[in-house]
ROZA-71884 format. One record per residue (C-alpha): residue number from 0; x, y, z. Coordinates in steps of 0.02 Angstrom, whole numbers. Layout:
% ROZA-71884
+-----+--------+--------+--------+
! seq !      x !      y !      z !
+-----+--------+--------+--------+
! NUM !      X !      Y !      Z !
...
+-----+--------+--------+--------+
% end
This chain:
% ROZA-71884
+-----+--------+--------+--------+
! seq !      x !      y !      z !
+-----+--------+--------+--------+
!   0 !  -2486 !    971 !   1578 !
!   1 !  -2615 !   1048 !   1688 !
!   2 !  -2519 !    984 !   1840 !
!   3 !  -2353 !   1067 !   1796 !
!   4 !  -2295 !   1188 !   1927 !
!   5 !  -2266 !   1330 !   1808 !
!   6 !  -2438 !   1306 !   1736 !
!   7 !  -2511 !   1298 !   1909 !
!   8 !  -2441 !   1473 !   1948 !
!   9 !  -2486 !   1542 !   1777 !
!  10 !  -2665 !   1480 !   1800 !
!  11 !  -2674 !   1573 !   1967 !
!  12 !  -2589 !   1731 !   1895 !
!  13 !  -2725 !   1735 !   1755 !
!  14 !  -2871 !   1704 !   1878 !
!  15 !  -2987 !   1854 !   1899 !
!  16 !  -2985 !   1913 !   2075 !
!  17 !  -2810 !   1841 !   2119 !
!  18 !  -2677 !   1973 !   2130 !
!  19 !  -2501 !   1981 !   2202 !
!  20 !  -2558 !   1982 !   2380 !
!  21 !  -2662 !   1824 !   2355 !
!  22 !  -2520 !   1738 !   2262 !
!  23 !  -2403 !   1778 !   2406 !
!  24 !  -2526 !   1708 !   2529 !
!  25 !  -2544 !   1550 !   2428 !
!  26 !  -2353 !   1531 !   2420 !
!  27 !  -2341 !   1549 !   2605 !
!  28 !  -2476 !   1421 !   2636 !
!  29 !  -2392 !   1295 !   2521 !
!  30 !  -2226 !   1324 !   2610 !
!  31 !  -2302 !   1307 !   2783 !
!  32 !  -2382 !   1140 !   2741 !
!  33 !  -2226 !   1086 !   2638 !
!  34 !  -2335 !   1056 !   2484 !
!  35 !  -2296 !   1061 !   2302 !
!  36 !  -2440 !   1109 !   2186 !
!  37 !  -2464 !    931 !   2122 !
!  38 !  -2493 !    871 !   2299 !
!  39 !  -2655 !    973 !   2320 !
!  40 !  -2820 !    882 !   2311 !
!  41 !  -2907 !    906 !   2143 !
!  42 !  -3078 !    889 !   2222 !
!  43 !  -3146 !   1053 !   2292 !
!  44 !  -3225 !    971 !   2443 !
!  45 !  -3065 !    884 !   2489 !
!  46 !  -2967 !   1043 !   2468 !
!  47 !  -3089 !   1137 !   2582 !
!  48 !  -3074 !   1000 !   2714 !
!  49 !  -2885 !    989 !   2711 !
!  50 !  -2832 !   1171 !   2674 !
!  51 !  -2980 !   1285 !   2715 !
!  52 !  -2876 !   1441 !   2704 !
!  53 !  -2815 !   1402 !   2526 !
!  54 !  -2988 !   1348 !   2472 !
!  55 !  -3059 !   1516 !   2536 !
!  56 !  -2934 !   1614 !   2427 !
!  57 !  -2971 !   1509 !   2275 !
!  58 !  -3161 !   1503 !   2297 !
!  59 !  -3248 !   1558 !   2141 !
!  60 !  -3084 !   1618 !   2062 !
!  61 !  -3034 !   1471 !   1952 !
!  62 !  -3168 !   1465 !   1816 !
!  63 !  -3176 !   1313 !   1701 !
!  64 !  -3233 !   1417 !   1557 !
!  65 !  -3062 !   1507 !   1558 !
!  66 !  -2963 !   1347 !   1553 !
!  67 !  -2940 !   1326 !   1368 !
!  68 !  -2891 !   1511 !   1340 !
!  69 !  -2769 !   1505 !   1483 !
!  70 !  -2692 !   1346 !   1421 !
!  71 !  -2673 !   1414 !   1248 !
!  72 !  -2585 !   1569 !   1310 !
!  73 !  -2471 !   1462 !   1423 !
!  74 !  -2419 !   1356 !   1273 !
!  75 !  -2386 !   1509 !   1170 !
!  76 !  -2269 !   1579 !   1304 !
!  77 !  -2177 !   1413 !   1306 !
!  78 !  -2162 !   1417 !   1112 !
!  79 !  -2087 !   1590 !   1124 !
!  80 !  -1959 !   1536 !   1247 !
!  81 !  -2031 !   1633 !   1390 !
!  82 !  -2015 !   1556 !   1560 !
!  83 !  -2120 !   1574 !   1717 !
!  84 !  -2030 !   1593 !   1884 !
!  85 !  -2127 !   1571 !   2041 !
!  86 !  -2105 !   1538 !   2229 !
!  87 !  -2014 !   1372 !   2251 !
!  88 !  -1930 !   1383 !   2080 !
!  89 !  -1740 !   1360 !   2096 !
!  90 !  -1710 !   1533 !   2014 !
!  91 !  -1843 !   1630 !   2114 !
!  92 !  -1758 !   1757 !   2232 !
!  93 !  -1846 !   1741 !   2397 !
!  94 !  -1841 !   1926 !   2430 !
!  95 !  -1959 !   1949 !   2284 !
!  96 !  -2102 !   1859 !   2368 !
!  97 !  -2188 !   2012 !   2433 !
!  98 !  -2150 !   2114 !   2278 !
!  99 !  -2186 !   1998 !   2130 !
! 100 !  -2225 !   1817 !   2165 !
! 101 !  -2236 !   1777 !   1980 !
! 102 !  -2111 !   1834 !   1849 !
! 103 !  -2102 !   1809 !   1661 !
! 104 !  -1925 !   1797 !   1596 !
! 105 !  -1825 !   1772 !   1438 !
! 106 !  -1639 !   1743 !   1432 !
! 107 !  -1515 !   1697 !   1567 !
! 108 !  -1618 !   1658 !   1723 !
! 109 !  -1458 !   1655 !   1832 !
! 110 !  -1449 !   1845 !   1822 !
! 111 !  -1599 !   1847 !   1940 !
! 112 !  -1479 !   1802 !   2085 !
! 113 !  -1317 !   1873 !   2013 !
! 114 !  -1237 !   2019 !   2111 !
! 115 !  -1313 !   2168 !   2022 !
! 116 !  -1321 !   2355 !   2024 !
! 117 !  -1462 !   2464 !   1957 !
! 118 !  -1424 !   2620 !   1854 !
! 119 !  -1574 !   2736 !   1826 !
! 120 !  -1606 !   2911 !   1768 !
! 121 !  -1691 !   3035 !   1652 !
! 122 !  -1746 !   2998 !   1476 !
! 123 !  -1685 !   3168 !   1426 !
! 124 !  -1508 !   3143 !   1495 !
! 125 !  -1369 !   3266 !   1458 !
! 126 !  -1215 !   3221 !   1358 !
! 127 !  -1108 !   3214 !   1518 !
! 128 !  -1238 !   3104 !   1599 !
! 129 !  -1230 !   2983 !   1454 !
! 130 !  -1047 !   2973 !   1470 !
! 131 !  -1055 !   2935 !   1657 !
! 132 !  -1194 !   2803 !   1634 !
! 133 !  -1095 !   2712 !   1499 !
! 134 !   -927 !   2715 !   1589 !
! 135 !  -1002 !   2665 !   1755 !
! 136 !  -1099 !   2521 !   1676 !
! 137 !   -942 !   2460 !   1585 !
! 138 !   -834 !   2473 !   1742 !
! 139 !   -960 !   2377 !   1844 !
! 140 !   -975 !   2248 !   1706 !
! 141 !   -787 !   2221 !   1701 !
! 142 !   -792 !   2179 !   1892 !
! 143 !   -923 !   2046 !   1861 !
! 144 !  -1072 !   2151 !   1918 !
! 145 !  -1232 !   2133 !   1821 !
! 146 !  -1314 !   2295 !   1775 !
! 147 !  -1502 !   2315 !   1799 !
! 148 !  -1609 !   2451 !   1716 !
! 149 !  -1775 !   2481 !   1637 !
! 150 !  -1742 !   2490 !   1452 !
! 151 !  -1816 !   2665 !   1434 !
! 152 !  -1740 !   2797 !   1320 !
! 153 !  -1594 !   2892 !   1399 !
! 154 !  -1500 !   2830 !   1550 !
! 155 !  -1581 !   2656 !   1557 !
! 156 !  -1530 !   2612 !   1381 !
! 157 !  -1354 !   2690 !   1398 !
! 158 !  -1326 !   2584 !   1554 !
! 159 !  -1380 !   2424 !   1469 !
! 160 !  -1270 !   2465 !   1315 !
! 161 !  -1118 !   2511 !   1429 !
! 162 !  -1126 !   2342 !   1508 !
! 163 !  -1146 !   2244 !   1347 !
! 164 !  -1004 !   2342 !   1262 !
! 165 !   -887 !   2292 !   1401 !
! 166 !   -934 !   2110 !   1371 !
! 167 !  -1035 !   2104 !   1529 !
! 168 !  -1217 !   2064 !   1569 !
! 169 !  -1374 !   2159 !   1599 !
! 170 !  -1551 !   2134 !   1661 !
! 171 !  -1697 !   2231 !   1575 !
! 172 !  -1846 !   2254 !   1691 !
! 173 !  -2001 !   2297 !   1588 !
! 174 !  -2144 !   2410 !   1639 !
! 175 !  -2259 !   2311 !   1516 !
! 176 !  -2290 !   2132 !   1460 !
! 177 !  -2144 !   2029 !   1405 !
! 178 !  -2229 !   1987 !   1236 !
! 179 !  -2231 !   2175 !   1199 !
! 180 !  -2039 !   2188 !   1202 !
! 181 !  -1965 !   2261 !   1041 !
! 182 !  -1777 !   2247 !   1024 !
! 183 !  -1703 !   2418 !    991 !
! 184 !  -1587 !   2438 !    841 !
! 185 !  -1436 !   2482 !    952 !
! 186 !  -1451 !   2315 !   1045 !
! 187 !  -1461 !   2202 !    897 !
! 188 !  -1269 !   2171 !    882 !
! 189 !  -1264 !   2093 !   1057 !
! 190 !  -1295 !   1911 !   1108 !
! 191 !  -1461 !   1922 !   1205 !
! 192 !  -1467 !   1738 !   1241 !
! 193 !  -1299 !   1742 !   1326 !
! 194 !  -1288 !   1914 !   1409 !
! 195 !  -1463 !   1975 !   1435 !
! 196 !  -1605 !   1938 !   1550 !
! 197 !  -1779 !   2013 !   1517 !
! 198 !  -1900 !   2015 !   1663 !
! 199 !  -2082 !   2071 !   1679 !
! 200 !  -2203 !   2056 !   1823 !
! 201 !  -2351 !   2103 !   1718 !
! 202 !  -2474 !   2008 !   1612 !
! 203 !  -2372 !   1950 !   1459 !
! 204 !  -2485 !   2054 !   1341 !
! 205 !  -2498 !   2212 !   1454 !
! 206 !  -2468 !   2377 !   1368 !
! 207 !  -2358 !   2519 !   1441 !
! 208 !  -2438 !   2616 !   1583 !
! 209 !  -2359 !   2751 !   1688 !
! 210 !  -2426 !   2667 !   1848 !
! 211 !  -2341 !   2506 !   1799 !
! 212 !  -2175 !   2601 !   1770 !
! 213 !  -2184 !   2655 !   1953 !
! 214 !  -2237 !   2480 !   2015 !
! 215 !  -2089 !   2407 !   1917 !
! 216 !  -1964 !   2514 !   2018 !
! 217 !  -1981 !   2397 !   2170 !
! 218 !  -1931 !   2254 !   2063 !
! 219 !  -1781 !   2350 !   1994 !
! 220 !  -1723 !   2385 !   2172 !
! 221 !  -1755 !   2215 !   2239 !
! 222 !  -1643 !   2136 !   2103 !
! 223 !  -1500 !   2250 !   2151 !
! 224 !  -1367 !   2275 !   2285 !
! 225 !  -1363 !   2458 !   2259 !
! 226 !  -1449 !   2586 !   2151 !
! 227 !  -1369 !   2731 !   2053 !
! 228 !  -1454 !   2890 !   1996 !
! 229 !  -1372 !   2979 !   1853 !
! 230 !  -1492 !   3122 !   1826 !
! 231 !  -1664 !   3152 !   1909 !
! 232 !  -1788 !   3287 !   1905 !
! 233 !  -1879 !   3342 !   2067 !
! 234 !  -1999 !   3224 !   2147 !
! 235 !  -2138 !   3313 !   2054 !
! 236 !  -2124 !   3443 !   1915 !
! 237 !  -2222 !   3606 !   1891 !
! 238 !  -2371 !   3508 !   1831 !
! 239 !  -2373 !   3390 !   1975 !
! 240 !  -2305 !   3242 !   1870 !
! 241 !  -2201 !   3123 !   1975 !
! 242 !  -2027 !   3080 !   1923 !
! 243 !  -1999 !   2892 !   1895 !
! 244 !  -1817 !   2907 !   1933 !
! 245 !  -1848 !   3002 !   2095 !
! 246 !  -1975 !   2866 !   2143 !
! 247 !  -1847 !   2729 !   2110 !
! 248 !  -1720 !   2816 !   2216 !
! 249 !  -1839 !   2838 !   2363 !
! 250 !  -1890 !   2657 !   2345 !
! 251 !  -1704 !   2608 !   2365 !
! 252 !  -1692 !   2710 !   2524 !
! 253 !  -1853 !   2636 !   2590 !
! 254 !  -1779 !   2464 !   2555 !
! 255 !  -1616 !   2509 !   2645 !
! 256 !  -1514 !   2491 !   2488 !
! 257 !  -1359 !   2595 !   2458 !
! 258 !  -1407 !   2741 !   2347 !
! 259 !  -1281 !   2830 !   2245 !
! 260 !  -1321 !   2996 !   2154 !
! 261 !  -1210 !   3082 !   2033 !
! 262 !  -1145 !   3244 !   2108 !
! 263 !  -1252 !   3381 !   2025 !
! 264 !  -1102 !   3496 !   2023 !
! 265 !  -1023 !   3385 !   1891 !
! 266 !  -1161 !   3424 !   1768 !
! 267 !  -1186 !   3585 !   1675 !
! 268 !  -1368 !   3605 !   1721 !
! 269 !  -1376 !   3547 !   1898 !
! 270 !  -1528 !   3427 !   1911 !
! 271 !  -1638 !   3475 !   2061 !
! 272 !  -1682 !   3294 !   2094 !
! 273 !  -1499 !   3244 !   2117 !
! 274 !  -1476 !   3375 !   2255 !
! 275 !  -1634 !   3330 !   2343 !
! 276 !  -1594 !   3143 !   2341 !
! 277 !  -1422 !   3177 !   2414 !
! 278 !  -1509 !   3278 !   2552 !
! 279 !  -1621 !   3127 !   2588 !
! 280 !  -1473 !   3010 !   2611 !
! 281 !  -1400 !   2971 !   2443 !
! 282 !  -1214 !   2955 !   2426 !
! 283 !  -1133 !   3079 !   2306 !
! 284 !  -1064 !   2974 !   2163 !
! 285 !   -886 !   3001 !   2101 !
! 286 !   -901 !   3027 !   1910 !
! 287 !   -734 !   2947 !   1883 !
! 288 !   -713 !   2807 !   2012 !
! 289 !   -894 !   2771 !   2043 !
! 290 !   -877 !   2581 !   2018 !
! 291 !   -745 !   2567 !   2153 !
! 292 !   -847 !   2679 !   2271 !
! 293 !  -1002 !   2568 !   2246 !
! 294 !   -904 !   2404 !   2266 !
! 295 !   -827 !   2460 !   2426 !
! 296 !   -997 !   2514 !   2500 !
! 297 !  -1082 !   2351 !   2449 !
! 298 !   -938 !   2250 !   2530 !
! 299 !   -955 !   2344 !   2693 !
! 300 !  -1143 !   2320 !   2691 !
! 301 !  -1123 !   2133 !   2661 !
! 302 !  -1002 !   2115 !   2804 !
! 303 !  -1124 !   2207 !   2916 !
! 304 !  -1265 !   2092 !   2867 !
! 305 !  -1158 !   1937 !   2901 !
! 306 !  -1107 !   2003 !   3075 !
! 307 !  -1292 !   2043 !   3115 !
! 308 !  -1350 !   1868 !   3056 !
! 309 !  -1209 !   1786 !   3165 !
! 310 !  -1256 !   1894 !   3314 !
! 311 !  -1445 !   1848 !   3297 !
! 312 !  -1402 !   1664 !   3280 !
! 313 !  -1302 !   1672 !   3448 !
! 314 !  -1442 !   1764 !   3531 !
! 315 !  -1562 !   1625 !   3485 !
! 316 !  -1463 !   1484 !   3556 !
! 317 !  -1535 !   1407 !   3710 !
! 318 !  -1457 !   1460 !   3875 !
! 319 !  -1340 !   1331 !   3953 !
! 320 !  -1412 !   1232 !   4102 !
! 321 !  -1328 !   1271 !   4269 !
! 322 !  -1296 !   1102 !   4346 !
! 323 !  -1215 !   1168 !   4510 !
+-----+--------+--------+--------+
% end
C-alpha cells in the first residue's frame, strides 16, 4: 500500500515543510525523468545519488514517526470515498499544477475537465440577483456547461441549485477540508454521486479560514472557461475588509479568462463592485440572455487559442534546406 501513487502524493502532502511549491517541483522532476513514484529508489543514499534535486527537497521532511498516523488518515479517506488527484493522474487538469498539485475530491471526477463556467457573488445577494444567478446557472446547465462555485450562502448556493434543478451538473470548490463538508438541507433532494463534484485543495480536516477562501479563488477560476459575477461589493469596504467576490473577478482577469459582470443598472441598489469590475475589463452581462452571451465569447476565445497554437507550431518547424 505504501507504494501506491495516491498514497505517495498524500504522504508528501502531509509532510511538514513540503508545500504546494515543493509538490510542484517534485512533479516536474518526475516528469522530466519520466518516473512514476514506484520507480524511485527506496534507499536514501541511492535517491541522493540518482536524483539529488529530489533528495534535497525531501531531506528531513519524511519522518518515520509520522508514518502510521498518515497511513491511518489515508485509509480513512479511502473508506469515506474521498479520492486524491495528483500530477500524472488521468483526471488531473494540467493547468492546475502551479495552483494546486494535490486535490481531494468526492463525486464525479470527470467534471474536473468538463467545460465549466464559474458563477460567484455576494452572500447577501438581492432578490433580483438570486433570480439571475438561478436562471443563468439553469440555462448554462441545459447547454451542457458544468457550473462551478464555492458553496457559500447567497450567489454560490443559488448557482449550484440552479444547475441541479435544470438536471445539470455542478462543482463545489471548498475553502476548507473536504471532511468538513456538511450537506445543506436545500441540496439533499439531488443526486450528489451523479451530478456533483466536491473539490478541496486543503488538508482534509482543515477548518474555514478567510485566507483559504481567497486562495480557493484561483482554483475556482482555473476550473472554468469563464467567470460570472452576479453582485460584488468594492474591492475593500469601509473597514478595509477585502471582498472575496472582487478578488475572484480580478483573479479571472489576471488569468486572462472572460469575465462577465451583471450590469449594475439592472439591480435596485447598484453594487459598487460591479461597476468597478466592468471598468477594469469585465463584460456587462445580459440579465436575460447571459448564457448565450457567455457561450459565444467562450467559442471565440477557443477559436483564437486554436489559431495561436497552429501559428506557433508552424513557426517552430525547421526551415527548408535550399539545395540550389
